[in-house]
C-alpha positions as a printed Julia matrix, in Angstrom:
224×3 Matrix{Float64}:
 -34.07  -21.63   38.22
 -30.71  -21.05   36.57
 -30.15  -22.86   33.36
 -26.94  -23.15   31.42
 -26.46  -23.24   27.72
 -25.1   -26.46   26.26
 -21.53  -26.33   25.13
 -21.29  -27.39   21.52
 -18.04  -29.06   20.64
 -17.16  -29.98   17.11
 -17.17  -33.79   16.95
 -14.18  -35.62   15.59
 -16.18  -36.86   12.61
 -16.79  -33.36   11.4
 -14.03  -31.21    9.94
 -14.55  -28.23    7.69
 -11.98  -26.18    5.87
 -12.91  -23.31    3.59
 -11.62  -20.06    2.21
 -12.94  -16.78    3.61
 -16.14  -18.02    5.22
 -18.09  -15.0     6.58
 -17.95  -14.85   10.37
 -21.59  -13.81   10.55
 -22.68  -17.03    8.86
 -20.55  -19.16   11.17
 -21.85  -17.3    14.21
 -25.47  -17.76   13.1
 -24.89  -21.48   12.68
 -23.39  -21.71   16.16
 -26.27  -20.04   17.98
 -29.09  -21.55   15.91
 -29.52  -24.71   18.05
 -30.02  -22.63   21.19
 -32.39  -20.11   19.6
 -34.5   -22.86   18.08
 -34.95  -24.7    21.38
 -38.47  -23.35   21.7
 -40.33  -22.24   24.79
 -39.82  -25.31   26.92
 -37.44  -23.51   29.28
 -34.83  -26.22   28.81
 -32.01  -25.96   26.3
 -32.32  -28.49   23.51
 -29.57  -30.99   23.08
 -28.09  -30.5    19.65
 -28.53  -33.29   17.18
 -25.69  -34.71   15.13
 -26.72  -32.5    12.19
 -26.97  -29.43   14.43
 -23.52  -30.12   15.8
 -22.16  -30.25   12.3
 -23.8   -26.96   11.37
 -22.66  -25.2    14.54
 -18.98  -25.97   14.18
 -17.06  -22.84   13.31
 -14.45  -23.97   10.81
 -10.81  -23.03   10.86
 -10.38  -20.27    8.29
  -7.59  -20.14    5.77
  -6.69  -16.87    4.14
  -4.8   -16.48    0.91
  -1.23  -15.29    1.43
  -0.44  -12.17   -0.65
   1.89  -12.98   -3.52
   4.89  -10.61   -3.6
   5.19   -8.48   -6.73
   8.34   -9.62   -8.6
   8.87   -6.09   -9.95
   8.84   -4.58   -6.47
  11.17   -7.3    -5.2
  13.66   -6.57   -7.99
  13.51   -2.83   -7.39
  13.91   -3.31   -3.64
  17.07   -5.36   -4.1
  18.51   -2.91   -6.62
  17.83    0.22   -4.58
  19.11   -1.41   -1.4
  22.44   -2.2    -3.07
  22.78    1.04   -4.98
  21.97    3.45   -2.17
  23.33    1.29    0.67
  20.09    1.12    2.59
  18.6    -1.75    4.56
  16.46   -4.13    2.56
  13.51   -3.57    4.92
  13.71    0.2     4.47
  13.98   -0.13    0.69
  10.99   -2.47    0.62
   8.97   -0.01    2.69
   9.75    2.88    0.34
   9.11    0.9    -2.82
   5.78   -0.33   -1.49
   4.77    3.19   -0.42
   5.7     4.55   -3.86
   3.58    1.95   -5.63
   0.6     2.58   -3.36
   0.81    6.37   -3.66
   1.27    6.23   -7.44
  -1.7     3.9    -7.78
  -3.83    6.24   -5.68
  -3.23    9.3    -7.88
  -2.7     7.6   -11.24
   1.04    8.11  -11.75
   3.75    5.72  -12.86
   5.43    4.31   -9.72
   8.78    4.31  -11.51
   8.5     8.08  -11.92
   7.86    8.44   -8.2
  10.87    6.28   -7.38
  12.96    8.24   -9.89
  12.01   11.53   -8.24
  13.01   10.14   -4.83
  16.3     8.97   -6.29
  17.08   12.39   -7.75
  15.78   14.44   -4.83
  17.16   12.58   -1.79
  18.9     9.37   -2.88
  16.43    7.58   -0.62
  17.55    9.39    2.51
  14.35    9.9     4.59
  15.96   12.59    6.77
  17.43   14.66    3.93
  16.95   18.42    4.31
  18.05   21.16    1.93
  19.17   24.7     2.67
  15.81   25.83    1.28
  13.95   23.8     3.91
  12.88   20.94    1.64
  12.44   17.8     3.74
  12.46   14.07    3.41
  12.45   11.61    0.55
  10.68   13.84   -1.98
  12.1    17.11   -0.63
   8.84   18.83    0.22
   8.92   22.46    1.38
   6.31   22.63    4.17
   5.29   26.28    3.82
   3.93   25.64    0.33
   1.8    22.64    1.27
   0.26   23.4     4.66
  -3.14   22.02    3.67
  -1.85   18.6     2.67
   0.38   18.36    5.72
  -2.48   19.3     8.03
  -4.38   16.26    6.76
  -1.4    14.06    7.69
  -0.8    15.45   11.16
   1.45   18.42   10.45
   4.95   19.19    9.27
   6.6    16.54   11.46
   4.86   13.84    9.41
   7.25   14.57    6.54
   9.88   12.48    8.32
   7.64    9.44    7.92
   8.56    7.77    4.59
   4.98    6.76    3.71
   3.59   10.21    4.41
   6.37   12.02    2.57
   5.92    9.81   -0.48
   2.14   10.15   -0.43
   2.19   13.95   -0.13
   4.99   14.32   -2.68
   3.14   12.12   -5.16
  -0.05   14.13   -4.67
   1.87   17.36   -5.3
   3.48   15.97   -8.45
   0.15   14.74   -9.79
  -1.39   18.19   -9.26
   1.48   19.85  -11.1
   1.22   17.41  -14.01
  -2.5    18.18  -14.22
  -2.01   21.95  -14.03
   0.86   22.13  -16.52
  -0.58   19.62  -18.97
   2.3    17.14  -19.26
   4.61   15.02  -17.16
   7.67   16.95  -18.27
   6.14   20.31  -17.35
   4.84   18.92  -14.08
   8.29   17.65  -13.14
   9.84   21.02  -13.95
   7.27   22.75  -11.79
   7.9    20.29   -8.97
  11.56   21.25   -9.04
  10.77   24.96   -9.25
  12.49   25.12  -12.61
   9.47   25.84  -14.81
  11.34   28.61  -16.65
  14.06   26.21  -17.83
  13.37   25.66  -21.51
  15.81   22.74  -21.65
  13.85   20.81  -19.0
  17.03   19.45  -17.44
  15.35   18.3   -14.24
  12.64   16.37  -16.08
  15.25   14.77  -18.3
  17.25   13.73  -15.26
  14.18   12.12  -13.66
  13.21   10.3   -16.84
  16.76    9.04  -17.31
  16.55    7.64  -13.78
  13.23    6.03  -14.64
  14.86    4.33  -17.62
  17.56    3.01  -15.3
  14.92    1.57  -12.99
  13.08    0.14  -15.97
  16.22   -1.74  -16.92
  16.18   -3.47  -13.53
  12.9    -5.17  -14.37
  12.51   -8.21  -16.58
  11.01   -7.82  -20.07
   7.47   -8.7   -18.96
   7.41   -6.2   -16.09
   9.19   -3.57  -18.16
   6.49   -3.87  -20.81
   3.83   -3.32  -18.13
   5.62   -0.22  -16.84
   5.95    1.17  -20.35
   2.22    0.63  -20.93
   1.43    2.48  -17.68
   3.56    5.4   -18.85
   1.85    5.42  -22.2
   4.9     4.73  -24.3
């Protein structure tokens, strides 16, 4: 004999709304009336209480709140470098995520991009440096292999991630941000640290774009 499972429909008198209810709990509630039917061979008709428990509620998820600092930087960079707002937003977001991952100041990452490529994702130098952070592939084969190879440098997120990883390593090896920036530029023998000064001046410019509250946070992240 073929039996069919009862279809449980949420009654009109029962409505549930909650934040982030685990699916596994909702699923367990839905199948419980059938599993508890016993060995009679006939599916049990769900009671009013069982119907209430089995209803899978509509889930509401919190909408991410945009970071005001990132919004301000996106607007500024879009105007200054004449790039689409969507592209600027993508690069700012990638810079913040990469900086957070390695423990660097995101404004430093954005400043390096500004100095190196002026936010041109297809920039390429005569030395073979590519993309937003002007990475020379032959010196970073291991990192590029993890990202799918040299061609991945034309992807803004990948270029920013790899460039930020490289910069963090240089800062660690050389013992300071200034020395790490000089090494990143290949100008470690320059006693005047002109490249590092240029990057930090750009960071100050970006810092000025932010309101006092966000500027204070960025200064705290930098340690001064």
